[in-house]
Every structure is written in C-alpha cells, then in structure tokens.
C-alpha positions as CSV (number, residue, x, y, z in Angstrom):
1,M,29.4,13.3,167.2
2,N,31.4,15.4,169.7
3,K,30.5,19.0,170.0
4,L,33.3,21.4,169.0
5,N,33.5,23.5,172.2
6,F,35.8,26.1,170.7
7,I,32.9,27.5,168.5
8,R,31.1,30.4,170.1
9,S,27.9,29.0,171.7
10,E,25.7,31.9,170.5
11,L,26.2,30.8,166.9
12,D,24.0,27.8,167.7
13,K,21.1,30.3,167.7
14,L,21.8,31.5,164.2
15,A,21.1,30.0,160.8
16,A,23.3,30.3,157.7
17,Y,21.9,32.8,155.1
18,T,20.5,30.8,152.2
19,P,19.1,33.0,149.4
20,H,17.3,30.1,147.7
21,P,16.4,27.5,150.4
22,G,14.6,25.4,147.7
23,G,17.9,24.6,145.9
24,K,19.6,25.7,142.8
25,V,17.9,28.4,140.8
26,T,17.9,28.1,137.0
27,T,16.6,30.2,134.1
28,A,13.5,28.1,134.1
29,W,12.1,30.5,136.6
30,D,11.5,34.3,136.4
31,R,13.9,35.3,139.1
32,L,12.2,38.2,140.7
33,D,13.3,37.6,144.3
34,T,16.7,39.3,144.7
35,N,16.3,42.8,143.2
36,E,18.8,42.1,140.4
37,S,18.6,43.8,137.0
38,P,16.8,41.5,134.6
39,Y,19.4,42.4,132.0
40,D,22.9,41.1,131.6
41,L,25.6,43.4,130.2
42,P,25.1,44.0,126.4
43,K,26.9,41.4,124.3
44,E,29.4,43.8,122.9
45,L,30.5,45.0,126.4
46,K,30.8,41.4,127.6
47,E,33.0,40.6,124.7
48,K,35.2,43.6,125.5
49,L,35.5,42.5,129.1
50,A,36.4,39.0,128.0
51,W,39.1,40.5,125.8
52,I,40.5,42.5,128.8
53,Y,40.4,39.3,130.9
54,E,42.3,37.4,128.3
55,N,44.9,40.0,127.3
56,Q,45.4,42.3,130.2
57,L,44.7,40.6,133.5
58,E,47.4,38.5,135.1
59,N,45.8,35.6,137.0
60,N,49.1,35.0,138.9
61,R,49.1,38.5,140.4
62,Y,47.1,39.9,143.3
63,P,44.5,42.6,142.6
64,D,45.1,46.3,143.1
65,G,44.9,46.3,146.9
66,S,44.4,50.1,147.1
67,H,41.5,50.3,144.6
68,G,43.0,53.6,143.5
69,E,41.7,53.9,140.0
70,L,38.3,52.5,140.9
71,K,37.9,55.0,143.8
72,E,38.7,57.9,141.6
73,A,36.1,56.8,139.0
74,I,33.5,56.3,141.7
75,A,34.2,59.7,143.1
76,E,33.7,61.2,139.7
77,Y,30.4,59.4,139.2
78,V,29.1,60.5,142.7
79,N,30.1,64.1,142.0
80,E,28.5,64.1,138.6
81,S,25.2,62.5,139.8
82,A,24.9,64.9,142.7
83,N,26.3,68.0,141.0
84,L,28.8,68.4,143.8
85,N,31.7,70.0,141.8
86,Q,34.4,67.7,143.0
87,G,33.0,67.6,146.6
88,I,33.9,63.9,146.8
89,N,37.4,62.5,146.2
90,S,39.0,59.1,146.5
91,E,39.7,59.8,150.2
92,N,36.0,59.7,150.8
93,I,35.5,56.3,149.2
94,S,36.0,52.7,150.4
95,V,35.3,49.7,148.2
96,G,34.0,46.4,149.5
97,N,33.2,42.9,148.3
98,G,29.5,43.9,148.1
99,S,27.9,46.3,150.6
100,D,27.9,43.4,153.1
101,E,31.6,43.6,153.6
102,L,31.3,47.3,154.2
103,I,28.5,46.8,156.7
104,R,30.7,44.3,158.6
105,S,33.7,46.7,158.6
106,L,31.5,49.5,159.9
107,L,30.3,47.3,162.8
108,I,33.9,46.2,163.6
109,A,35.0,49.8,163.6
110,T,32.2,51.0,165.9
111,C,30.6,48.3,168.0
112,L,32.9,45.3,168.5
113,G,34.1,44.3,171.9
114,G,31.0,45.5,173.7
115,N,31.5,49.1,172.5
116,G,28.0,49.5,171.1
117,S,24.8,48.1,169.8
118,I,22.8,48.9,166.6
119,L,19.3,50.2,165.8
120,V,17.3,48.9,162.9
121,A,13.7,49.6,162.0
122,N,11.8,46.5,160.7
123,P,11.0,45.4,158.1
124,T,14.3,46.3,156.5
125,F,17.4,44.7,154.9
126,S,18.1,41.6,157.0
127,M,21.9,41.7,156.7
128,Y,22.3,44.5,159.2
129,E,21.0,42.3,162.0
130,I,22.5,39.1,160.7
131,I,26.0,40.5,160.4
132,A,25.7,42.2,163.9
133,Q,24.6,38.9,165.4
134,T,27.6,37.0,163.9
135,L,29.9,39.5,165.5
136,G,28.1,39.3,168.9
137,I,26.8,42.8,168.7
138,P,23.4,43.5,170.3
139,V,20.6,44.6,168.0
140,V,17.8,46.9,169.1
141,S,14.7,46.7,166.8
142,I,11.8,49.0,166.4
143,Q,8.8,48.6,164.1
144,R,7.9,50.9,161.2
145,D,4.5,52.6,160.8
146,E,2.4,50.0,159.0
147,T,0.6,52.7,156.9
148,D,3.6,54.0,155.0
149,F,6.6,52.2,156.6
150,S,8.2,55.4,157.9
151,L,10.3,55.2,161.0
152,D,8.6,55.3,164.3
153,L,10.6,58.2,165.5
154,A,9.3,58.2,169.0
155,A,10.2,54.6,169.5
156,A,13.6,55.2,167.8
157,Q,14.4,58.1,170.1
158,K,13.3,56.2,173.2
159,A,15.5,53.2,172.2
160,I,18.5,55.5,171.9
161,E,17.9,57.2,175.2
162,Q,17.2,54.0,177.1
163,T,19.8,51.6,175.6
164,K,22.8,52.1,177.9
165,N,24.9,48.9,178.1
166,P,26.2,49.0,175.5
167,P,24.7,52.2,174.0
168,I,23.5,52.5,170.4
169,R,26.5,53.4,168.2
170,V,25.0,52.8,164.7
171,V,21.6,53.5,163.2
172,F,20.9,51.8,159.9
173,V,18.3,53.1,157.3
174,V,17.7,52.3,153.7
175,H,16.8,55.0,151.2
176,P,14.6,53.7,149.7
177,N,13.9,50.9,152.1
178,S,14.0,47.3,151.3
179,P,11.6,45.5,151.2
180,T,9.0,48.3,151.4
181,A,10.5,50.7,148.7
182,N,9.7,53.9,150.5
183,I,12.2,56.8,150.7
184,L,13.0,58.7,153.9
185,K,10.6,61.6,154.7
186,A,11.8,65.1,155.6
187,K,10.9,64.5,159.3
188,E,13.0,61.3,159.3
189,I,16.0,63.0,157.7
190,K,15.7,65.9,160.3
191,W,15.7,63.3,163.1
192,L,18.9,61.7,161.7
193,Q,20.5,65.1,161.3
194,N,19.8,65.8,165.0
195,L,21.3,62.6,166.3
196,S,24.5,62.8,168.5
197,Q,27.7,62.9,166.6
198,D,28.7,59.9,168.7
199,I,26.3,57.8,166.6
200,L,27.1,56.6,163.1
201,V,24.2,56.9,160.7
202,V,24.4,54.4,157.8
203,I,22.2,55.4,154.9
204,D,22.0,52.5,152.4
205,E,21.4,53.9,148.9
206,A,21.5,50.6,147.0
207,Y,18.6,51.7,144.8
208,F,19.7,55.3,144.2
209,E,19.7,55.0,140.4
210,F,16.0,54.1,140.5
211,S,14.9,56.7,143.2
212,Q,17.3,59.5,142.0
213,T,17.1,60.6,145.6
214,S,20.3,60.9,147.6
215,L,21.6,62.3,150.9
216,V,25.2,62.3,149.7
217,E,25.3,66.1,149.7
218,E,24.8,66.1,153.5
219,R,28.1,64.4,154.0
220,E,30.1,67.5,154.7
221,K,27.6,68.8,157.2
222,Q,27.1,65.4,158.8
223,P,30.6,63.8,159.3
224,N,28.9,60.9,161.3
225,W,27.0,59.8,158.1
226,V,28.1,57.2,155.7
227,I,26.4,56.4,152.3
228,L,26.4,52.9,151.0
229,R,25.9,52.1,147.3
230,T,26.3,49.1,145.0
231,F,27.1,48.0,141.4
232,S,24.7,45.0,141.8
233,K,21.5,46.7,140.8
234,A,21.3,49.4,138.1
235,F,24.9,48.7,136.9
236,R,24.0,45.0,136.4
237,L,27.1,43.6,138.1
238,A,25.6,41.5,140.9
239,T,27.9,38.6,140.0
240,H,31.0,40.8,140.7
241,R,30.0,41.9,144.2
242,V,31.2,45.5,144.2
243,G,29.9,47.9,146.8
244,Y,31.2,51.3,148.0
245,A,31.0,53.6,151.0
246,I,31.0,57.4,150.8
247,A,32.1,59.1,154.1
248,H,34.3,61.4,156.0
249,S,38.0,60.7,155.3
250,E,38.6,59.7,158.9
251,L,36.0,57.0,158.8
252,I,37.3,55.8,155.4
253,T,40.8,55.5,157.0
254,A,39.3,53.3,159.7
255,L,37.5,51.1,157.1
256,E,40.8,50.7,155.1
257,K,42.5,49.5,158.3
258,I,39.8,46.9,158.8
259,R,39.2,45.5,155.4
260,L,41.1,42.4,154.3
261,P,44.0,42.8,151.8
262,Y,43.1,42.3,148.2
263,N,39.4,42.0,149.1
264,L,38.1,42.7,145.6
265,P,39.3,40.5,142.7
266,S,40.9,42.2,139.7
267,F,38.1,41.2,137.3
268,S,35.5,42.7,139.6
269,Q,37.4,46.0,139.8
270,T,37.8,45.9,136.0
271,A,34.1,45.2,135.5
272,A,33.1,48.1,137.8
273,L,35.5,50.5,136.0
274,F,34.1,49.3,132.7
275,A,30.5,49.8,133.8
276,L,31.3,53.3,135.0
277,K,33.0,54.1,131.7
278,H,29.9,52.8,129.8
279,R,27.2,54.1,132.2
280,H,25.6,56.0,129.3
281,L,24.8,52.5,127.8
282,L,23.7,50.8,131.1
283,L,21.8,53.3,133.2
284,P,19.1,54.2,130.7
285,S,17.5,50.8,131.3
286,T,16.4,52.3,134.7
287,T,13.8,54.3,132.8
288,E,12.2,51.1,131.5
289,T,12.3,49.6,135.0
290,I,10.5,52.6,136.4
291,Q,7.8,52.4,133.7
292,E,7.4,48.7,134.2
293,R,7.2,49.2,138.0
294,E,4.3,51.6,137.5
295,R,2.6,49.2,135.1
296,I,2.7,46.4,137.6
297,I,1.5,48.6,140.4
298,N,-1.4,50.1,138.3
299,T,-2.5,46.6,137.1
300,L,-2.3,44.7,140.4
301,T,-3.9,47.6,142.4
302,Q,-7.1,46.9,140.6
303,N,-7.4,43.7,142.5
304,S,-9.0,44.5,145.9
305,N,-7.4,41.4,147.5
306,L,-4.0,43.1,147.2
307,K,-2.5,46.1,149.0
308,I,0.4,47.6,147.1
309,W,2.6,50.5,148.3
310,P,4.2,53.2,146.2
311,S,7.8,52.3,145.2
312,A,10.9,54.3,144.6
313,A,13.1,51.3,143.8
314,N,13.3,48.4,141.3
315,F,10.8,46.3,143.2
316,I,7.3,46.5,144.6
317,Y,5.9,45.4,148.0
318,L,2.5,43.9,148.5
319,R,0.3,42.3,151.2
320,L,-3.0,40.5,151.1
321,T,-6.2,42.2,152.2
322,T,-8.0,38.9,152.7
323,D,-7.6,36.1,155.2
324,S,-8.7,33.5,152.7
325,I,-5.0,32.9,151.7
326,E,-1.7,33.3,153.4
327,L,1.3,35.0,151.9
328,N,3.4,31.8,152.0
329,Q,0.7,30.1,149.9
330,L,0.8,32.8,147.3
331,S,4.6,32.8,147.1
332,A,4.7,29.0,146.9
333,A,2.0,29.0,144.2
334,L,4.0,31.6,142.2
335,K,7.1,29.5,142.4
336,T,5.2,26.5,141.1
337,A,3.9,28.7,138.3
338,G,7.4,29.9,137.5
339,T,8.0,33.1,139.3
340,L,10.3,33.4,142.3
341,V,9.5,36.2,144.8
342,R,10.7,37.1,148.3
343,H,8.3,36.5,151.2
344,T,9.7,38.9,153.9
345,G,8.6,41.3,156.6
346,G,5.0,40.3,156.5
347,G,4.7,40.9,152.8
348,I,5.9,39.9,149.3
349,R,8.6,41.7,147.5
350,I,8.6,41.4,143.7
351,T,11.6,42.6,141.7
352,V,10.7,44.5,138.5
353,G,11.9,42.2,135.7
354,S,11.8,42.4,131.9
355,P,8.4,43.3,130.3
356,P,7.7,39.6,129.5
357,E,8.6,38.5,133.0
358,N,6.4,41.2,134.5
359,T,3.5,40.3,132.3
360,R,3.8,36.6,133.2
361,T,4.0,37.4,136.9
362,I,0.9,39.7,136.7
363,Q,-1.0,36.9,134.9
364,R,0.1,34.3,137.4
365,I,-0.9,36.3,140.4
366,E,-4.3,37.0,138.9
367,Q,-4.8,33.3,137.9
368,I,-3.8,32.1,141.4
369,L,-6.2,34.5,143.1
370,T,-9.0,33.5,140.7
371,Q,-8.4,29.8,141.3
372,L,-8.8,30.5,145.0
373,G,-12.1,32.3,144.3
374,L,-10.6,35.7,145.0
375,T,-11.8,37.9,142.1
376,H,-11.4,41.6,141.7
C-alpha cells in the first residue's frame, strides 16, 4: 500500500488514544477505570430531559453557538461555590466539548507555530502531552516526588530557565492530580504565583466537587491563570462532554476565536443547564463517594503488599510493595474477575464506585493477592 506522503511524518510516532484497548466495555464489568460517577441521573430527571428533547429541541437547527445561557449559569455556580459575590461573569467563561477541546484551544492560542513548549509533571493527566504532540508542540517533562507526588520545584524551575527554543509558555497542573489524587501544596501554589506573566498556568480542577479545594479566587490576582472544570464527574454528565474554562476575559476572547462554531450540541448544553439547576439533587452524592473512598483506603491499607496514598478525588492510587507480582498482572486479574481499573504512571488508579462495586473490588484484590500467596 502506498504511503500517504501528505500526512505529517511525526504522527507515525503517535498512537491513537483508546480508552479500552480490550474492546467494548459492558455493564458486565464494574467500570472503575475512567473516574466517572457510578450513578446515572435520577430517573425523574432523565424523564424531564427526555421531555425537553422531544418537545423543545429542534434537531434541524444548530445549537446556541454563543453558549450564553450556559455561561451565565456556570458563572453563578462558580461564584456560589467560591463565595465570590459575582466575581466571575460570563465574560470569564468558555465552554468546550469536554476539557480536552479547551486544552487544545489553549495550546493553539499559546504555543502553535513554534511559539512555545509546555511543561508537565508526571505522572499526570496524559491528554496534555498527547494533544501537544498532535499539534507538533514540544513537551518538557519532569517527575514528581515519589513520596507524595508533589512537584519537583527545583526541576520545574530549571526546566523553565533552560528551555529556550521554544520557551515554555504553558505549565499544566491538576488540583487534585490524576492519577495520584493529591492537591497542590502551599509551596507549589506559591511557585505558580511567582511564575512570569508570560507563562500561562493551567490548573485543572476536574475533581473540585470532591476536593472542595479551588484556586479560582486567585484569578483576579493572576491573569495568567486559567481554571478548567468539567460536568463529567460529580455532575454525572460524562456522556455529554461538557467542560469549561474560567479565566481573564482577554484569554476567554482568544479561546472564543479559536473554538469551532457550534462546538457543543444543543442536548449537551441543555443537560448541563439542567444539572446546574438541579445540583441540589446531584451533588450530595459526592458525600457518599468520599465516605466510600475512605472505606476503600482504610480496608486496603491493612494489606502490607499495597501502598495507598491519601486522596482528595473520586479515585484512589496504589502501588505494590512486593516484587512477587507486577501491576499489569494485578490489573489483568482484576479485569478477569470483573473490575476494570487503570494501570498508569507506575501504579493503579481505581475509581470509587457504588458501595457494592467497591465491596466487590476490595474482595477481588484480596482474593487475587491471597491466591498469589501474598497475605496481610
């Protein structure tokens, strides 16, 4: 077969992102590998959404390309959750088809055309590096401290000072980090605050509703910061792919220039508005998730073969303390037993599911380790 020479050669080095390499995922598994909520929308809310779809949405019309109503509702929610007294308005909000689209737009706005490179601290969310690579943007990686997964600030500062062609224009951090679930420490926040205003700081708060720790109040003092959030986790709307950015109005204007027209379908906008309106029914489930998270950690920590870190998110992160088994063996055995987990960054990330899912996963881990002769 002839090679298509018009395709950029560097794409040969990349692989397509496949969330489930093993094939189609069904409800036969406990799906604890993608940090989704274990709960669908309540039946009565799904019925109301279905009624809106049937009676109010026009399938022959394009979506609201300005996202005006949704932006206003998001701004209200952000202000309410941070006690900002209207500090955020719709001019500070950009809405994307998932946070991934916003990440891509931010990179196009800052680094494309040889204008900059990005800095990431691994292990972290893989899409920062993946999206940058697809755009031909250089990625500078540093490693995190293996004891608590905090940023290696000396290495980060050295990377910024020594990376010249092109210079680092964007620093990505997750708060709390995925897959390791740790929030930014005071010294890390101070370092970010002291970075040059010529560097964009992207703070991904996808798990804010579980950590209840945000840096959104820093936005006015730090115009070079952007906060990313999503409806895919606590709001239970992963299927609708709605993410949003909170930033200085000038940066939002740039993002609006870059995003594709009608980027978010009408039903996704409707679902996000609906979820915000009914957040008093949806968000209380985060309390159960946090309780279940602590139950999993407290139970599994009793097994000396496992090292588990504290978590401020809706997932836990663990590694093995023994050489008798490899992580890929454990994750494969869990899949065979019925639990999907994510093997990433030198550890295993397990989403906190429903209480029955969590109980089964705990039992499966213990059974697998016992079968391998690895007792408590």
